C-alpha positions as CSV (number, residue, x, y, z in Angstrom):
1,X,4.9,-20.7,-12.0
2,X,2.6,-17.9,-12.1
3,X,-0.9,-18.5,-12.6
4,X,-2.0,-16.4,-16.0
5,X,-3.7,-14.3,-14.4
6,X,-0.9,-13.5,-11.7
7,X,0.9,-12.9,-14.5
8,X,-0.8,-10.1,-16.1
9,X,-1.3,-8.4,-13.0
10,X,1.9,-8.0,-12.3
11,X,2.7,-6.5,-15.5
12,X,-0.6,-4.4,-15.3
13,X,1.4,-3.1,-12.4
14,X,4.5,-2.9,-13.7
15,X,3.2,-0.9,-17.0
16,X,0.5,1.6,-14.7
17,X,4.2,2.5,-12.4
18,X,5.7,3.0,-15.6
19,X,3.1,4.6,-17.3
20,X,0.6,5.7,-14.9
21,X,-3.3,4.5,-15.1
22,X,-4.2,6.7,-18.4
23,X,-1.1,5.0,-19.6
24,X,-2.5,1.6,-19.6
25,X,-3.6,-0.1,-22.7
26,X,-4.9,-4.4,-23.3
27,X,-2.3,-4.2,-25.9
28,X,0.8,-2.9,-24.3
29,X,-0.2,-4.6,-21.2
30,X,-0.6,-8.1,-23.4
31,X,2.6,-7.4,-24.6
32,X,4.1,-7.0,-20.9
33,X,2.9,-9.8,-20.1
34,X,3.2,-12.2,-22.8
35,X,0.2,-12.8,-23.1
36,X,-2.6,-12.1,-26.2
37,X,-5.5,-9.2,-25.6
38,X,-7.6,-12.0,-25.4
39,X,-6.1,-13.7,-22.8
40,X,-6.7,-10.4,-20.4
41,X,-10.5,-9.7,-21.9
42,X,-10.7,-13.3,-20.5
43,X,-9.2,-13.5,-17.4
44,X,-10.7,-9.1,-16.5
45,X,-13.1,-8.4,-18.8
46,X,-12.0,-5.2,-19.5
47,X,-9.7,-2.8,-18.1
48,X,-11.7,-1.5,-15.2
49,X,-11.9,-5.1,-14.4
50,X,-8.3,-5.4,-14.9
51,X,-7.9,-1.6,-12.7
52,X,-9.5,-3.2,-10.1
53,X,-8.0,-6.7,-9.8
54,X,-4.9,-4.6,-10.0
55,X,-5.3,-3.1,-6.9
56,X,-5.8,-5.8,-5.2
57,X,-3.3,-7.5,-6.1
58,X,-0.5,-4.3,-5.4
59,X,-2.8,-4.3,-2.0
60,X,-2.0,-7.9,-1.1
61,X,1.6,-7.9,-2.5
62,X,2.4,-4.9,0.4
63,X,0.8,-6.8,3.4
64,X,3.3,-10.0,2.3
65,X,6.8,-7.9,2.2
66,X,5.6,-5.8,5.2
67,X,4.7,-8.8,7.5
68,X,7.9,-11.4,5.8
69,X,9.6,-12.1,8.2
70,X,12.4,-14.2,8.2
71,X,12.0,-17.5,9.9
72,X,14.4,-18.2,11.8
73,X,14.1,-14.8,13.6
74,X,12.2,-14.3,16.9
75,X,9.1,-12.8,17.4
76,X,9.2,-8.9,17.2
77,X,7.9,-7.0,20.0
78,X,4.2,-5.4,19.0
79,X,6.2,-1.7,19.0
80,X,9.0,-3.7,16.1
81,X,6.3,-5.2,14.8
82,X,4.4,-1.7,14.1
83,X,7.8,0.6,12.6
84,X,8.1,-3.1,10.6
85,X,5.5,-2.7,9.1
86,X,4.7,1.4,8.1
87,X,8.6,1.2,7.0
88,X,8.9,-1.7,4.9
89,X,6.2,0.6,2.8
90,X,9.7,2.7,2.3
91,X,12.4,0.6,1.1
92,X,14.1,1.1,-2.1
93,X,13.6,-1.6,-3.9
94,X,11.8,-2.1,-7.2
95,X,8.9,-4.2,-5.5
96,X,8.1,-1.2,-3.0
97,X,8.8,1.7,-5.5
98,X,6.2,-0.1,-8.0
99,X,3.6,-1.3,-5.6
100,X,4.0,2.6,-4.0
101,X,3.2,4.3,-7.8
102,X,0.6,2.0,-8.6
103,X,-0.9,2.4,-5.6
104,X,-0.4,6.2,-6.0
105,X,-1.7,6.5,-9.4
106,X,-5.0,3.8,-8.6
107,X,-5.8,6.6,-5.7
108,X,-5.4,9.8,-8.4
109,X,-7.4,8.0,-10.9
110,X,-9.7,7.6,-8.5
111,X,-10.6,11.3,-8.1
112,X,-12.6,10.5,-11.4
113,X,-13.9,7.1,-11.5
114,X,-16.5,5.8,-9.3
115,X,-16.1,2.6,-9.5
116,X,-12.3,2.7,-8.7
117,X,-13.2,5.2,-6.0
118,X,-15.0,2.2,-4.0
119,X,-13.0,-0.1,-4.2
120,X,-9.9,2.2,-3.3
121,X,-12.3,2.5,-0.6
122,X,-12.1,-0.3,0.7
123,X,-8.4,-1.7,0.5
124,X,-7.3,2.0,2.7
125,X,-9.8,1.4,5.6
126,X,-8.7,-2.8,5.8
127,X,-4.9,-0.7,5.2
128,X,-6.2,1.3,8.7
129,X,-7.6,-1.3,10.2
130,X,-4.7,-3.8,10.3
131,X,-2.7,-0.4,10.8
132,X,-5.4,0.4,14.0
133,X,-4.4,-3.6,15.2
134,X,-0.5,-3.1,15.3
135,X,-0.7,0.4,16.9
136,X,-3.9,-1.7,19.9
137,X,-1.0,-4.4,20.6
138,X,1.2,-1.2,21.5
139,X,-1.1,0.9,23.4
140,X,-4.0,-2.4,24.4
141,X,-5.9,0.2,27.2
142,X,-6.3,2.8,24.2
143,X,-9.9,3.1,22.6
144,X,-10.8,2.4,19.5
145,X,-11.9,5.3,18.0
146,X,-8.1,6.2,18.9
147,X,-6.3,3.8,17.6
148,X,-8.1,4.8,14.1
149,X,-7.6,8.0,14.0
150,X,-4.1,7.6,14.7
151,X,-3.9,4.4,12.0
152,X,-5.6,7.0,9.7
153,X,-2.8,9.6,10.4
154,X,-0.2,7.4,9.6
155,X,-1.0,5.9,6.8
156,X,-2.1,8.9,5.4
157,X,1.5,10.5,6.0
158,X,2.8,7.3,4.6
159,X,1.1,7.9,1.3
160,X,2.4,11.3,1.1
161,X,6.0,10.4,1.9
162,X,6.1,7.6,-0.7
163,X,5.1,10.0,-3.1
164,X,6.8,12.4,-2.4
165,X,9.9,10.0,-2.7
166,X,8.7,8.8,-5.5
167,X,8.4,11.9,-7.0
168,X,12.4,13.0,-6.0
169,X,11.7,15.8,-3.9
170,X,12.2,13.9,-0.7
171,X,14.9,11.3,-0.4
172,X,14.1,8.1,1.1
173,X,16.6,8.0,4.5
174,X,14.1,11.4,5.5
175,X,11.6,10.0,4.9
176,X,11.7,7.4,6.9
177,X,12.9,9.9,9.8
178,X,10.0,11.4,9.1
179,X,8.1,8.6,9.2
180,X,9.2,6.7,12.5
181,X,8.8,10.0,14.5
182,X,5.5,10.3,13.6
183,X,4.9,6.6,14.7
184,X,6.5,7.4,17.7
185,X,4.8,10.6,18.7
186,X,1.1,8.5,17.5
187,X,2.7,5.9,20.0
188,X,3.0,8.8,22.6
189,X,-0.1,10.0,22.4
190,X,-1.6,6.6,22.7
191,X,-0.5,6.5,26.2
192,X,-1.7,10.1,27.5
193,X,-4.7,9.4,29.6
194,X,-6.7,11.6,27.6
195,X,-5.5,11.3,24.1
196,X,-8.8,13.5,22.3
197,X,-7.1,17.0,22.9
C-alpha cells in the first residue's frame, strides 16, 4: 500500500494533469487523495511544497516506466536502450498521459514561478545527462559536449512532440515516427568524425 505522501503526490499529478497547476486547490487535492487538508499541509507545508514534490514524483515515475525491463528478457543493446527509453515517453497509457500533462503544466508554470523554475531546471539537467549517457553508450568516442547537445535536442523535441500529441494536434504514431527519425539523425551525426559541422 502506498504511503500517505505518495498517495497525495499521485493525486496531485492527476489533478494537475486534469486541471492544470492553476487549478490545483488543496481542498480538491485532499478530496482526490482521500485525506484531510491538514495532512497535506503536514507533509508538504504549502502549495509550493506540493508542486516541488509533485515535480520530483513525476520525474521519478517517468524514470521507472522508461527503464523498466521484463526480467525474463535479454539485455538490450545500447541503441535499443536509447530508443526504448525515449519512445516509452510516447505511450498512450493513463500513467504516461498524466505524467506528460503534469510535466508540461509544471514547465509552463515555471515561466512565472522562480522557485519552481530552479527545480525544473535541475530535473531537466538530470534528464539531459541521462540521455547523454545513453547516447555515449551508442557512440562512446563522441565528445561529451556533442553528447550533451544531442541529448538536449532530443529531450526538447520529445517535450514538444508530447505536448502536440496531448493537445490533439499530432497522432501518437506520427510523434513516435518523428522521434525515431530524430534519434537516428543524432546517432548518425555523433558518428561523424567532426560533429561540430
